[in-house]
C-alpha positions in Angstrom: 14.1 -2.7 18.6 11.9 0.2 17.5 12.9 3.6 18.9 16.7 2.8 18.8 18.8 3.8 15.9 21.1 1.2 14.4 24.8 1.9 14.0 26.4 1.7 10.6 27.6 -1.8 10.0 29.5 -3.2 7.0 27.6 -5.3 4.6 29.1 -8.7 5.3 28.4 -8.3 9.0 24.8 -7.2 8.3 24.2 -10.4 6.2 25.7 -12.5 9.0 23.4 -10.9 11.6 20.4 -11.3 9.4 21.1 -15.0 9.0 21.6 -15.5 12.7 18.5 -13.6 13.7 16.0 -15.2 11.3 13.1 -17.0 13.1 14.4 -20.5 12.2 17.9 -19.8 13.5 16.7 -18.1 16.7 14.2 -20.9 17.3 16.9 -23.6 17.0 19.2 -22.0 19.5 16.6 -21.1 22.0 14.8 -24.5 21.9 18.1 -26.4 22.2 19.2 -24.4 25.3 15.8 -24.7 26.9 15.6 -28.5 26.3 19.1 -29.1 27.8 18.2 -27.1 30.9 14.9 -28.9 31.3 16.6 -32.3 31.0 19.3 -31.4 33.5 16.7 -30.1 36.0 14.5 -33.2 35.6 17.4 -35.5 36.2 18.3 -33.7 39.4 14.7 -33.6 40.8 13.1 -36.8 39.6 14.0 -40.5 40.2 13.3 -41.6 36.6 16.7 -42.3 34.8 15.8 -40.7 31.5 13.1 -38.0 31.9 12.9 -37.2 28.2 9.4 -35.7 28.6 10.8 -32.6 30.2 13.1 -31.6 27.4 10.5 -32.6 24.9 8.0 -30.3 26.5 10.5 -27.4 26.8 11.4 -28.0 23.1 7.8 -27.6 22.1 6.9 -24.8 24.5 9.7 -22.4 23.6 8.4 -20.5 20.6 9.7 -17.5 18.7 7.5 -15.0 20.6 6.8 -14.7 24.3 3.0 -14.6 23.7 3.2 -17.9 21.7 5.3 -19.4 24.5 2.7 -18.6 27.2 -0.3 -19.8 25.2 1.5 -22.9 23.9 2.8 -23.8 27.4 -0.6 -23.7 28.9 -2.2 -25.8 26.2 0.6 -28.4 26.2 0.5 -28.9 30.0 -3.3 -29.2 29.7 -3.0 -31.8 27.0 -0.5 -34.0 28.9 -2.4 -33.8 32.2 -5.7 -34.8 30.4 -3.9 -37.7 28.7 -2.4 -39.0 31.9 -5.8 -38.8 33.7 -7.4 -40.8 30.9 -4.7 -43.4 31.1 -5.1 -43.7 34.9 -8.9 -44.2 34.5 -8.5 -46.9 31.8 -5.8 -48.7 33.6 -8.0 -49.0 36.7 -10.9 -50.5 34.6 -9.3 -52.7 31.8 -6.1 -54.3 30.9 -4.0 -53.2 27.9 -5.2 -54.9 24.7 -5.9 -53.9 21.1 -9.5 -52.9 21.8 -8.6 -51.0 25.1 -5.8 -49.2 23.3 -8.1 -48.2 20.4 -10.8 -47.0 22.9 -8.1 -45.0 24.8 -7.0 -43.3 21.7 -10.5 -42.5 20.5 -11.5 -41.2 24.0 -8.3 -39.1 24.2 -8.8 -37.5 20.8 -12.4 -36.8 21.6 -11.7 -35.3 25.0 -8.7 -33.3 23.6 -11.1 -31.5 21.3 -13.5 -30.8 24.1 -10.8 -29.2 26.4 -9.7 -27.0 23.5 -5.9 -27.8 23.4 -6.0 -26.8 19.7 -3.0 -28.2 17.8 -2.0 -30.4 20.8 -5.0 -32.8 20.5 -2.7 -35.7 19.4 -0.5 -35.0 22.5 -3.5 -36.1 24.7 -3.6 -39.5 23.0 0.2 -39.8 23.0 0.4 -39.1 26.7 -2.3 -41.6 27.4 -0.6 -44.3 25.3 2.9 -43.8 26.8 1.5 -44.0 30.4 -0.8 -46.9 29.6 2.0 -49.0 28.2 4.0 -49.3 31.4 3.5 -51.6 34.4 3.5 -49.0 37.1 0.8 -46.8 35.7 0.1 -44.6 38.8 3.8 -43.8 39.5 4.7 -43.3 35.9 1.7 -41.1 35.3 2.6 -38.7 38.0 6.3 -38.7 37.0 5.2 -37.8 33.5 3.1 -35.0 34.8 6.0 -33.7 36.8 8.3 -34.0 33.8 5.8 -32.0 31.7 5.5 -29.3 34.3 9.3 -29.0 34.6 9.6 -28.7 30.9 6.8 -26.1 30.6 8.1 -24.0 33.5 11.6 -24.0 32.0 10.3 -23.0 28.6 8.2 -20.2 30.1 11.0 -18.9 32.4 13.5 -19.2 29.5 11.6 -16.7 27.5 10.9 -14.4 30.5 14.6 -14.2 31.4 15.9 -14.2 27.9 13.2 -12.2 26.2 12.7 -13.3 22.5 13.5 -10.9 19.7 11.0 -8.3 18.5 10.2 -8.9 14.8 9.1 -5.3 14.0 12.1 -4.6 11.9 11.7 -7.7 9.7 7.9 -6.9 9.3 8.8 -3.3 8.4 11.3 -4.6 5.8 8.6 -6.8 4.3 6.2 -3.8 4.1 8.8 -1.6 2.4 9.6 -4.5 0.0 5.9 -4.7 -0.9 5.7 -0.9 -1.5 8.9 -1.0 -3.7 7.3 -3.7 -5.9 4.2 -1.6 -6.3 6.3 1.4 -7.0 8.3 -0.4 -9.7 5.0 -1.6 -11.2 3.5 1.9 -11.4 6.7 3.2 -13.0 6.5 0.4 -15.5 3.0 1.3 -16.3 4.1 4.9 -16.9 6.7 3.8 -19.4 4.1 1.9 -21.4 1.5 4.7 -21.9 3.3 6.2 -24.9 3.0 4.8 -28.3 1.3 1.6 -29.4 1.4 -1.0 -26.7 1.0 -4.7 -27.6 -1.8 -6.4 -25.8 0.5 -9.1 -24.6 2.7 -6.6 -22.8 -0.3 -5.0 -21.1 -1.6 -8.4 -20.1 1.8 -9.4 -18.7 1.7 -6.3 -16.5 -1.8 -7.3 -15.3 -0.6 -10.8 -14.3 2.2 -9.1 -12.4 -0.2 -7.0 -10.6 -2.3 -10.0 -9.7 0.8 -11.6 -8.0 0.7 -8.8 -5.5 -2.0 -10.8 -3.6 0.6 -13.5 -2.9 3.1 -10.9 -1.7 0.5 -9.4 0.7 -0.1 -12.8 2.2 3.6 -13.2 3.0 3.8 -9.7 4.4 0.7 -10.4 6.6 2.4 -13.5 8.0 5.5 -11.5 8.9 3.3 -8.8 10.5 1.4 -11.3 12.5 4.7 -12.6 13.9 5.7 -9.1 14.8 2.4 -8.4 16.5 2.9 -11.6 18.6 6.4 -10.6 19.5 5.1 -7.3 20.9 2.4 -8.8 23.0 3.4 -9.3 26.6 7.0 -8.6 25.8 8.8 -6.9 28.7 11.3 -5.3 26.3 8.6 -3.3 24.5 6.7 -0.2 25.6 3.8 1.1 23.5 3.4 -2.2 21.8 -0.2 -1.4 20.9 1.0 1.7 19.0 3.5 -0.3 17.0 1.0 -3.0 16.1 -1.7 -0.5 15.0 0.7 1.6 13.0 2.0 -1.4 11.1 -1.4 -3.1 10.7 -3.2 0.0 9.4 -0.2 0.7 7.1 -0.5 -2.8 5.6 -4.3 -2.4 5.2 -3.7 0.8 3.2 -1.1 -0.8 1.0 -3.4 -3.8 0.4 -6.2 -1.5 -0.8 -3.6 0.3 -3.1 -2.5 -3.1 -4.4 -6.1 -3.8 -5.4 -6.4 -0.5 -7.1 -3.1 -1.0 -8.9 -4.5 -4.3 -10.2 -7.7 -2.6 -11.4 -5.5 0.1 -13.0 -3.6 -2.5 -14.9 -6.9 -4.0 -16.1 -8.0 -0.6 -17.4 -4.7 -0.1 -19.3 -5.1 -3.6 -20.7 -8.6 -2.9 -21.9 -7.4 0.3 -23.6 -4.6 -1.7 -25.3 -7.1 -4.2 -26.6 -9.3 -1.4 -28.0 -6.4 0.6 -29.6 -4.3 -2.1 -31.3 -3.7 0.1 -34.3 -3.1 3.4 -32.6 -1.3 5.0 -29.7 -2.6 4.1 -26.3 -2.6 7.9 -25.4 -1.8 10.9 -27.5 1.7 12.3 -27.0 0.5 15.4 -25.1 -1.3 13.1 -22.6 1.3 10.4 -22.4 4.1 12.6 -21.0 2.2 14.0 -18.0 0.6 10.6 -17.4 4.0 9.1 -17.1 4.9 11.7 -14.6 1.7 10.9 -12.7 2.6 7.3 -12.4 6.1 8.2 -11.2 4.7 10.5 -8.5 2.2 7.8 -7.4 5.1 5.3 -7.1 7.0 7.9 -5.0 4.0 8.4 -2.8 3.5 4.6 -2.2 7.1 4.1 -1.3 7.2 7.2 1.0 4.1 6.0 2.7 5.7 2.6 3.5 8.8 4.5 4.8 6.6 6.6 7.0 4.7 3.7 8.7 8.0 1.7 9.3 10.1 4.6 10.6 10.6 4.3 14.4 12.3 7.6 15.2 10.2 10.8 15.5 12.7 13.0 13.5 12.9 10.5 10.7 9.2 10.1 10.8 8.7 13.8 10.2 11.1 13.7 7.3 9.2 10.7 5.8 5.9 12.5 6.3 7.3 15.5 4.5 8.4 13.4 1.5 5.0 11.7 1.4 3.2 15.1 1.5 5.4 16.4 -1.4 4.8 13.3 -3.5 1.0 13.6 -2.9 1.1 17.2 -3.9 2.9 16.5 -7.1 0.6 13.6 -7.8 -2.5 15.7 -7.4 -1.1 18.4 -9.7 -0.3 15.8 -12.3 -3.7 14.2 -11.9 -5.5 17.5 -12.5 -3.4 18.2 -15.6 -4.0 14.7 -17.0 -7.7 15.1 -16.3 -7.9 18.3 -18.4 -6.0 16.7 -21.2 -8.1 13.6 -21.2 -11.2 15.7 -21.3 -10.0 17.5 -24.4 -9.0 14.1 -26.0 -12.4 12.6 -25.2 -14.2 15.5 -26.9 -12.2 14.8 -30.1 -12.1 11.0 -29.8 -15.0 9.9 -27.6 -14.3 6.1 -28.0 -13.5 4.4 -24.6 -14.2 7.6 -22.7 -15.4 5.4 -19.7 -11.9 3.9 -19.4 -10.4 7.4 -19.1 -12.8 8.1 -16.3 -12.0 4.8 -14.6 -8.3 5.5 -14.8 -8.8 8.9 -13.1 -11.1 7.3 -10.4 -8.5 4.7 -9.6 -5.8 7.3 -9.3 -8.0 9.3 -7.0 -8.6 6.2 -4.8 -4.8 5.7 -4.3 -4.4 9.3 -3.4 -7.2 9.2 -0.9 -5.8 6.1 0.8 -2.4 7.6 1.1 -3.6 11.0 2.4 -1.8 11.9 5.6 -4.8 13.5 7.3 -7.1 10.5 6.6 -4.4 8.2 7.8 -4.0 10.1 11.1 -7.8 9.9 11.5 -7.9 6.2 10.9 -5.0 5.6 13.1 -6.6 7.4 16.0 -9.9 5.6 15.5 -8.1 2.2 15.5 -6.1 3.0 18.6 -9.3 4.1 20.4 -11.1 0.9 19.3 -8.3 -1.4 20.4 -7.8 0.3 23.7 -11.6 0.0 24.4 -11.4 -3.7 23.6 -8.5 -4.2 26.0 -10.4 -2.3 28.7 -13.6 -4.3 28.2 -11.7 -7.6 28.4 -9.4 -6.7 31.3 -10.9 -3.7 33.2 -8.9 -4.3 36.3 -5.6 -4.5 34.5 -6.4 -1.3 32.6 -7.2 0.5 35.8 -3.9 -0.7 37.3 -2.0 0.5 34.3 -3.6 3.9 34.6 -2.7 4.2 38.3 0.9 3.2 37.6 1.1 5.7 34.8 -0.2 8.5 37.1 2.3 7.6 39.8 5.2 7.5 37.3 4.2 10.9 36.1 
């Protein structure tokens, strides 16, 4: 959990813990336990011999995050109740036949979309069919409603009593992994600025940069799960702060990934134009290699900063980022002067030199600590205002409780 330092653990134990705390593993254990509890409770409370709807509902209600459990439980109960009511209405008007069954399914799917149960639209039709196919429709309908309520309540209480894990650490690891890939890519570019570079090698680096888009999609999915795990979770304080820090951090890295791709394109165009000569003169290549290395350090330090939970470690990460940015700016200015001299002697492709410097400036601007602090404050204010506008009474209650605690 953020804010708590982890003890030193041996590598095999770490791997075992990582395997048992993956979303799939946690979901399997939690869903199984909730389904068994729901079935046992339904057997004790209801006369039906095999109330399987209760464990089925609990199985589907218990999700990885508490927020998903609450929203899913409400939609699932709503879908079952609507399906049961449709079955009661049709059973009172017509007997079960092929055309009445088809009409029931059509009506259930249509009404399911109107009541906005989202992914549980088929559950409306399933509930209606299961109830419509028995002889004692009224009794079975209400028993199915009670089973569904028992399963939903068990699923909700299960996640309230045994709060689901917070996926901030896994999201942070994915952000750090993305930054590491970008850092390796920048260092690779730096190694290729000296000498004559084949166009095929420069193009391969460009294709590698384009694959960053897929990596960002995966990181975004991990971050969305972390954001859900922080919402309404009783184990987390300052959940909004965690969400904003990680989300704005990923937004910055996403922009940097785009710039890295454009930077790869610029180097590829230079390689195409200079097939018979060096990509850059020797006096420019050396500081340019250093510049790419400093940029890689800055990107990695930025990811470390936004994923560091402890204040002391956060200050150290911020210092490393500031140092990397300072070195990057100094190298950038040196490279700019050398490129200007080179352009005056060899004016061909001067616009690509300017594009390279502009792309470096964009990365430095995105990673700037002062600008990040400004954007972070603006995003916190915006989200806090949204929460206040949606739930003004809840916000007022939180402020009163905060004043009393102080």
